[in-house]
C-alpha positions as CSV (number, residue, x, y, z in Angstrom):
1,M,-13.2,-8.1,5.2
2,A,-11.5,-11.4,4.8
3,T,-13.7,-14.4,4.5
4,T,-14.0,-16.9,7.4
5,W,-15.6,-19.6,5.4
6,R,-13.7,-23.0,5.2
7,R,-14.4,-25.9,3.0
8,L,-16.0,-29.0,4.5
9,T,-13.0,-31.3,4.6
10,D,-10.9,-28.6,6.3
11,R,-13.6,-28.2,9.0
12,L,-13.9,-31.9,9.5
13,N,-10.2,-32.3,9.9
14,G,-9.9,-29.3,12.3
15,K,-7.7,-27.4,9.9
16,H,-7.4,-23.7,10.9
17,D,-4.2,-22.6,9.0
18,P,-4.7,-19.7,6.7
19,E,-5.3,-20.6,3.1
20,V,-2.3,-20.2,0.8
21,L,-2.9,-17.1,-1.4
22,Y,-2.8,-17.4,-5.2
23,E,-0.5,-15.3,-7.4
24,G,-1.5,-14.1,-10.8
25,L,-4.8,-15.3,-12.2
26,P,-5.4,-18.9,-11.4
27,D,-8.0,-21.0,-13.3
28,H,-10.7,-20.7,-10.6
29,L,-10.4,-16.9,-10.6
30,S,-10.1,-16.4,-14.4
31,V,-13.8,-16.4,-15.4
32,P,-15.2,-14.1,-12.6
33,V,-12.3,-11.6,-12.9
34,R,-12.5,-11.5,-16.7
35,Q,-16.3,-11.1,-16.5
36,W,-15.8,-8.3,-14.1
37,S,-13.3,-6.6,-16.5
38,L,-15.9,-6.9,-19.3
39,K,-18.5,-5.2,-17.2
40,V,-16.1,-2.3,-16.4
41,M,-15.2,-1.9,-20.1
42,G,-18.9,-1.9,-21.0
43,N,-19.4,1.2,-18.7
44,Y,-16.3,3.3,-19.5
45,V,-14.1,3.9,-22.5
46,L,-11.0,2.3,-21.0
47,V,-9.8,-0.2,-23.5
48,G,-7.7,2.2,-25.5
49,V,-6.2,3.7,-22.4
50,V,-5.3,0.3,-20.9
51,C,-3.8,-0.9,-24.2
52,L,-1.6,2.2,-24.5
53,R,-0.4,2.2,-20.9
54,L,0.5,-1.5,-21.0
55,R,1.8,-1.5,-24.6
56,L,-0.5,-4.3,-25.6
57,P,-0.7,-5.7,-29.1
58,S,-2.6,-3.6,-31.7
59,S,-4.6,-6.7,-32.6
60,I,-6.8,-5.9,-29.6
61,L,-8.0,-2.6,-30.8
62,N,-8.2,-3.9,-34.4
63,S,-10.6,-6.7,-33.4
64,R,-14.3,-6.5,-34.0
65,S,-14.9,-6.3,-30.2
66,P,-11.9,-4.7,-28.5
67,E,-13.6,-5.1,-25.1
68,E,-13.9,-8.9,-25.5
69,A,-10.4,-9.1,-26.9
70,L,-9.0,-7.3,-23.9
71,A,-11.1,-9.3,-21.4
72,N,-9.8,-12.6,-22.9
73,Y,-6.2,-11.5,-23.5
74,Q,-3.5,-13.9,-22.4
75,D,0.3,-13.8,-22.5
76,K,2.1,-17.1,-21.7
77,S,5.3,-15.2,-21.1
78,N,3.8,-13.0,-18.4
79,T,1.5,-14.7,-15.9
80,M,0.7,-11.4,-14.3
81,V,-0.4,-9.6,-17.4
82,F,-4.2,-9.8,-16.7
83,M,-3.7,-8.6,-13.1
84,E,-1.9,-5.7,-14.7
85,I,-4.9,-5.1,-16.9
86,V,-7.2,-5.2,-13.9
87,D,-4.8,-2.8,-12.1
88,A,-4.9,-0.4,-15.1
89,L,-8.7,-0.7,-15.3
90,L,-9.0,0.4,-11.6
91,A,-6.8,3.4,-12.3
92,G,-9.0,4.3,-15.2
93,L,-12.1,4.0,-13.1
94,A,-10.5,6.3,-10.5
95,E,-9.9,8.9,-13.2
96,A,-13.5,8.7,-14.4
97,N,-16.3,10.9,-13.0
98,P,-17.3,9.2,-9.7
99,Y,-20.9,10.1,-10.3
100,T,-21.1,8.6,-13.7
101,S,-22.7,5.2,-13.8
102,G,-22.1,4.3,-17.4
103,R,-24.6,2.9,-19.8
104,Y,-25.4,-0.1,-17.6
105,G,-26.0,1.8,-14.5
106,V,-23.1,0.4,-12.4
107,A,-21.3,3.0,-10.3
108,T,-17.5,2.8,-9.8
109,R,-17.7,2.1,-6.1
110,E,-19.9,-0.9,-6.7
111,L,-17.4,-2.2,-9.3
112,R,-14.6,-1.9,-6.8
113,V,-16.6,-3.7,-4.1
114,E,-17.5,-6.5,-6.5
115,L,-13.9,-7.0,-7.5
116,D,-12.6,-7.0,-3.9
117,Y,-15.2,-9.6,-3.0
118,I,-14.1,-11.9,-6.0
119,L,-10.5,-11.6,-5.1
120,T,-11.1,-12.2,-1.4
121,E,-13.4,-15.2,-1.9
122,G,-11.0,-16.7,-4.5
123,G,-8.0,-16.4,-2.2
124,S,-6.1,-14.0,-4.4
125,A,-2.8,-12.6,-3.2
126,Y,-4.1,-9.2,-4.3
127,M,-6.8,-6.8,-3.2
128,V,-8.1,-3.4,-4.3
129,N,-5.8,-0.8,-2.7
130,P,-7.1,1.8,-0.1
131,E,-7.4,4.5,-2.7
132,G,-9.4,2.2,-5.1
133,D,-7.2,3.1,-8.0
134,G,-5.2,-0.1,-8.4
135,L,-4.3,-3.5,-6.9
136,C,-1.9,-4.1,-4.0
137,R,-0.8,-7.2,-2.1
138,R,-3.2,-8.5,0.4
139,L,-2.5,-7.3,4.0
140,N,-3.4,-8.7,7.3
141,E,-6.4,-6.8,8.5
142,T,-4.6,-5.5,11.6
143,L,-1.7,-4.1,9.6
144,R,-4.1,-2.5,7.1
145,E,-6.0,-0.8,9.9
146,S,-2.8,0.5,11.5
147,L,-1.6,2.0,8.2
148,D,-5.0,3.6,7.6
149,A,-5.0,5.1,11.1
150,A,-1.5,6.6,10.5
151,V,-2.5,8.1,7.2
152,Q,-5.6,9.6,8.7
153,A,-3.7,11.1,11.6
154,A,-1.0,12.5,9.1
155,D,-3.6,14.0,6.9
156,K,-4.9,16.1,9.7
157,Q,-1.4,17.7,10.1
158,K,-1.5,18.9,6.5
159,Q,2.3,18.5,6.1
160,G,2.3,15.9,3.3
161,A,3.1,12.9,5.5
162,G,-0.1,11.1,4.5
163,A,0.8,11.4,0.8
164,H,4.3,10.0,1.5
165,L,2.8,7.1,3.4
166,R,0.4,6.3,0.6
167,E,3.3,6.4,-1.9
168,A,5.3,4.1,0.4
169,F,2.4,1.7,0.7
170,A,1.9,1.6,-3.1
171,A,5.6,1.0,-3.7
172,A,5.9,-1.8,-1.2
173,Y,2.6,-3.6,-1.8
174,G,1.7,-2.6,-5.3
175,I,1.4,-5.0,-8.2
176,N,4.9,-3.9,-9.3
177,P,6.8,-3.3,-6.0
178,N,9.7,-0.9,-5.8
179,P,11.4,-1.4,-2.5
180,S,13.8,1.5,-2.8
181,V,10.9,4.0,-3.4
182,A,8.9,2.4,-0.6
183,Y,11.8,2.9,1.9
184,S,12.5,6.4,0.7
185,Q,8.9,7.5,0.9
186,S,8.7,6.0,4.4
187,V,11.6,8.2,5.6
188,K,10.0,11.2,4.0
189,A,6.7,10.5,5.7
190,V,8.4,10.6,9.1
191,E,10.4,13.7,8.2
192,A,7.2,15.5,7.1
193,V,5.7,15.3,10.7
194,A,8.9,15.2,12.7
195,N,11.0,18.0,11.2
196,P,8.5,20.9,11.9
197,L,8.1,19.6,15.5
198,F,11.7,18.8,16.5
199,L,13.7,20.9,14.1
200,P,11.6,24.0,13.5
201,K,14.5,26.3,12.8
202,S,16.9,24.0,11.0
203,P,17.6,25.1,7.4
204,E,18.2,21.5,6.3
205,P,16.2,19.1,8.6
206,T,16.6,15.4,8.0
207,L,15.5,12.2,9.8
208,G,19.1,11.7,10.9
209,A,19.0,15.1,12.6
210,V,15.7,14.3,14.3
211,R,17.2,11.1,15.5
212,S,20.2,12.9,17.0
213,T,18.1,15.6,18.6
214,L,15.9,13.1,20.4
215,D,18.8,10.8,21.3
216,Q,20.6,13.7,22.9
217,G,17.5,15.2,24.4
218,R,16.0,12.1,26.0
219,T,15.4,14.0,29.3
220,K,13.4,16.7,27.5
221,Y,10.7,14.5,26.0
222,E,8.3,11.8,27.3
223,M,5.6,9.5,26.0
224,V,1.9,9.8,26.9
225,V,2.0,6.1,27.9
226,Q,3.2,5.3,31.4
227,D,6.1,3.1,32.5
228,R,6.1,0.5,35.3
229,T,6.3,3.1,38.0
230,G,3.2,5.0,36.7
231,A,5.3,7.9,35.4
232,P,5.3,9.0,31.7
233,A,7.6,6.6,29.8
234,G,10.8,7.8,28.2
235,I,11.4,8.0,24.5
236,S,13.9,5.2,24.1
237,A,11.5,3.2,22.0
238,V,11.1,6.2,19.6
239,V,14.9,6.7,19.3
240,E,15.5,3.0,18.6
241,L,12.7,3.0,16.0
242,L,14.2,6.1,14.3
243,N,17.7,4.4,14.5
244,L,16.2,1.3,12.8
245,L,14.6,3.3,10.0
246,W,17.5,5.6,9.4
247,H,20.3,3.1,9.4
248,G,18.3,0.5,7.5
249,Q,18.2,2.6,4.3
250,R,21.3,1.1,2.8
251,D,20.8,2.5,-0.7
252,R,20.7,6.1,0.4
253,H,24.3,6.6,-0.7
254,A,26.1,4.6,-3.3
255,G,29.6,3.3,-3.3
256,G,30.0,2.7,0.5
257,P,31.2,-0.6,2.0
258,T,27.7,-1.3,3.4
259,S,25.7,0.0,0.5
260,Q,23.2,-2.5,-1.0
261,P,19.8,-2.6,-2.6
262,V,16.7,-2.4,-0.3
263,S,15.0,-5.8,-0.1
264,Q,11.3,-6.3,-0.3
265,E,11.2,-7.4,3.3
266,A,13.1,-4.3,4.5
267,A,10.8,-2.0,2.5
268,E,7.7,-3.5,4.1
269,T,9.3,-3.2,7.6
270,A,10.1,0.4,6.9
271,V,6.6,1.2,5.8
272,H,5.1,-0.1,9.1
273,A,7.8,1.4,11.2
274,A,7.2,4.8,9.5
275,A,3.4,4.4,10.0
276,L,3.9,3.9,13.8
277,L,6.2,6.8,14.1
278,V,3.9,9.1,12.0
279,H,1.0,8.1,14.1
280,W,2.8,8.7,17.4
281,I,4.1,12.1,16.3
282,A,0.9,13.3,14.6
283,T,-1.3,12.4,17.5
284,G,1.0,13.9,20.2
285,A,2.1,10.6,21.8
286,I,5.6,12.2,22.1
287,R,5.6,15.4,24.0
288,K,7.9,17.9,25.8
289,K,8.1,17.6,29.5
């Protein structure tokens, strides 16, 4: 949960604007985050794995204390390097036995909670991701809850939509964002729940075909929510949201006059649009008349 504490001068001046979040590892976060990493490495054999995955200098593993060398590592040419180390440590923790406490008796869950507290209180732009296996950009609590609800609803369908949404989230908000993957996985998430429902007999179902089916069959479907007359609302909002998601993926085909890379902003929008569509479809908010 995000902190509500505000410094004295801000309270006295009536300042209520959200605090600007800090990228990388600013000075005030350096000591607590590095101390946290040392605690993690004291419990689990992760130094070698992190150094290999991040291609870090051999001087770390050749030092008298590789744990301390990694915990104090800096690279002036890469201000995000230590956040990448933290991200890799979280991945290593997720791969470790969740019931193993390590030689100091600290469980993996407690380590994740401790790090998330440090990052939140220090105003970091990053947080521990929902799976606990890495970092992601900090999200508004309401947006985070809507994504979680969509994933939970999708998981109950057992059609893979939840996994695609998780991939989309990680690609959009991870420490190394990939907008193209985020958008593609968002489309796949909607297809995973929509294709079996709206195109059960199609040999090659796609989101575009779902969009066309619903657009041409507006009189056959309705929403569980009511319109201004008290009758079930139409599905125009669904069709428009599908149109937005489908047409917005401008890198789906190369070489066209409107082809272009997916922007970070477009990817984040696609993730949340997909989450809403997945939630609606998975929970039966769209139904046949």
